[in-house]
N, C-alpha and C positions, 0 to 999 in steps of 0.2 A: 741492390736494388731491393726495396720493401714491396711486398705481395700484398696488394690491396684486394679486400673483401667485398662483393658486391652484397647491399643489403636487399632484401626483399622489399620491394614497393608496400606490401603490405605490413611490413615490420617499420618503416619509416612512417607509416600512418600514425603510428603510436606518438612518434617524436613530434610530428605536425600538429598534433591534437592534444597534447600532455596536460596543458590548461584546461581541457574541457573533459579529462576521463580522472574518473576516481582509481589511481594506481594501486593502492592498498587494495582495493576490492578485487581487482584482476588478479593480482598474486594470491589473492586467498582462494578464489574461484579457480584457480588453475593450480593449487599446492606449491606454489612458488617461493623459494626461500624471500621473505621480507628484505626489501631494498632491490632484488635483482633488477626487475624491470622499471626502478625508479633511476638506478645508475644509469642504465640504458638510454632512457629517454632524456637523462639530462648530459648525456656524453661522457661520463665518467669511467664505463668501461663498456666493453663488447658485451655480448649476448650468446650464452653458450648455444650451441646448436641444438641440444634437446628440448628447446623452448620455443624454437622457431615454428614447428608445425601446429603447436596448439594456439600460439599467439596469431599465426596468419588465421587460421579457423576460426577464431575468435574475433578478427578484425573483419574479417568478410561478413560475419554474421550481424555485428553492428553497422557495418555500412549500408546494409537491407532497410 
């Protein structure tokens, strides 16, 4: 049986709004390797846990 991981709502926000976001700029701002967030929002791969807190914090800031 495959174990499913729950993705935080603030991380799915990036997927839901990918057309409106400058993904490259977000990656640079967080010193994230280029393509990491892009591949996540495009559904090509998961996202390492090390980025979750930074992305959640940034999403909450952008939602205000």
